[in-house]
N, C-alpha and C positions, 0 to 999 in steps of 0.2 A: 362370484356369480358363476353358476355352472351352465355350460352349453353342451348339448348332446348331439353327436354326429348322426347323420342319416343312417349309417351302417349300424350304429348302436340301437337306433329305434327299430330297424328291421330285425336285428337279432333278438330283441326283447319284446317283440310284438305279441308273443303268446307264451305265457308261462303257466304251467300247471303245477299244482302242489303234489309232487310225486309221492311224498310220504303218506298223504291221505289216500291216494289211489292204491298204493301197495297194502296199506292196512285194510282198506275196504276189500280188496281181492282176497287177502288171507282170511279175513273174517267171514267172507261169503263162502269160501271153500270149506272152512270148518263148519259153518252153519249148514251147508248142504249135506255134508257127511253125517252130521248129527241128526238131521231130519230124516235122511234115508235110513239110518240105524233105528230111529224111533219108529218109523213106519214099518220096518221089518221086525219090530219087537225085539231087537237085539241090544237095545240100549239099556244098560243097567240103571236102576232107579237113581243111584248116586250121580250119574252123568246127566240126568235130566236138568239139573241146575245149570250145567254148562250150556245146554241147549238154550235155556232162558237167557243166560248171560251173553252168549254170542248173538242171540236174536236182538237183544237190546243194544249191544255194541254195533251191530250192523246197521240197525235203524238210525242210531246216533251218527255214525260215520256217513251214511247216505244223506242225512239231513244237513250235516256240516258241509259236505261236498256240494250239495245243491245250492246252498247259500253262497259258497265260494265261487261256484260257476256263474251264478247270476251277477255277482259283483264283478267278476272277471270279464263277462261279456260287455258290461257297461264301460269298464276301463279300457278294454281292448278296442271298443268302438271309438273312443276318444283318441286312443293311440293310433289307430289306423287313419283317423281323420287328419292327425298331425302329419303322418307320412304322406297322405294324399296331397295336403297343402304344400309340403316341401317339394313334391314332384311337380306340382303346378307352378310354384314359384320358379323352379329351375327351368321349366319350359318357357315361361313368360320373360324371364330375365336372361335367357340363353346362357346359363351357367350349369355345370355339372351338379347333380343333386348331392354328391358327396362333399361338396364345398359349402353346403348350407348347414348351419348348426342351429338347433332350437333350444330356447331357454327352459322349456318344460318337456317332459316325456309325453304327457297327454295334452292335447290342444285345449286351450282356454283363451278367453279374450285378452289376457295379459301376456300371451306368448310373444316373445321377441325372437326374431331370426337374425343370425349373424352371417353375413356373406362378405368375405374378403375384408374383414375388420370394420365393416359398416353394418348398421343396425336397421332392421325393418320390422314392421308389424302389419298384420292384415286387418283390414276393415271390411267386414262381411256385410252383404245386404241381407234382407229378410229371409231369403230362401237358403242361404248358406252355401250356395254353389258358386256364386260370383263374388269377387272381392277386389279391393284396391290394395296395392302394395304401397305402404306409406314409409318414407324414409324418416328415420329418427335421428336427431342430433342430440348427443348426450353431453352434459356438462361434467358429470362425474359418474363413474361406474366402478363397482367393486372389482377386485382382481378376478380375472376370468380363468376358469378351469374348463378345458375342453375334454369331455369324456367320450372316448371312442370305443371302449370295450366294457 
């Protein structure tokens, strides 16, 4: 069973797909150059196909990036929620946040927190702001791997 450290969660709170962004920037620059040349009537007829290709490529990359960003915002919200709960647990139990480990990166109802070799879970009320910290007694647990980086 994997447990993720507080620092790991903070370091991985926001990840952007750099490859898509670089491709989008390059494609946009080439597209702008081709459009300017086309407007100035200096674009040779054989390069008009390149204008069409880069237009389609840019639209495709933009649509993929928008889809990725929407899913990233959803996941990042759950990720930030988990970080916030770890900070609240640390404050309520008077322990440093970096001694709390989470069984999931994104918060879910099945998330288990490990603090000094003991296991806890949160029981949230309807508004999601208030919670109970429930101690869990385990009869068997798979080998634990703590992921810090």
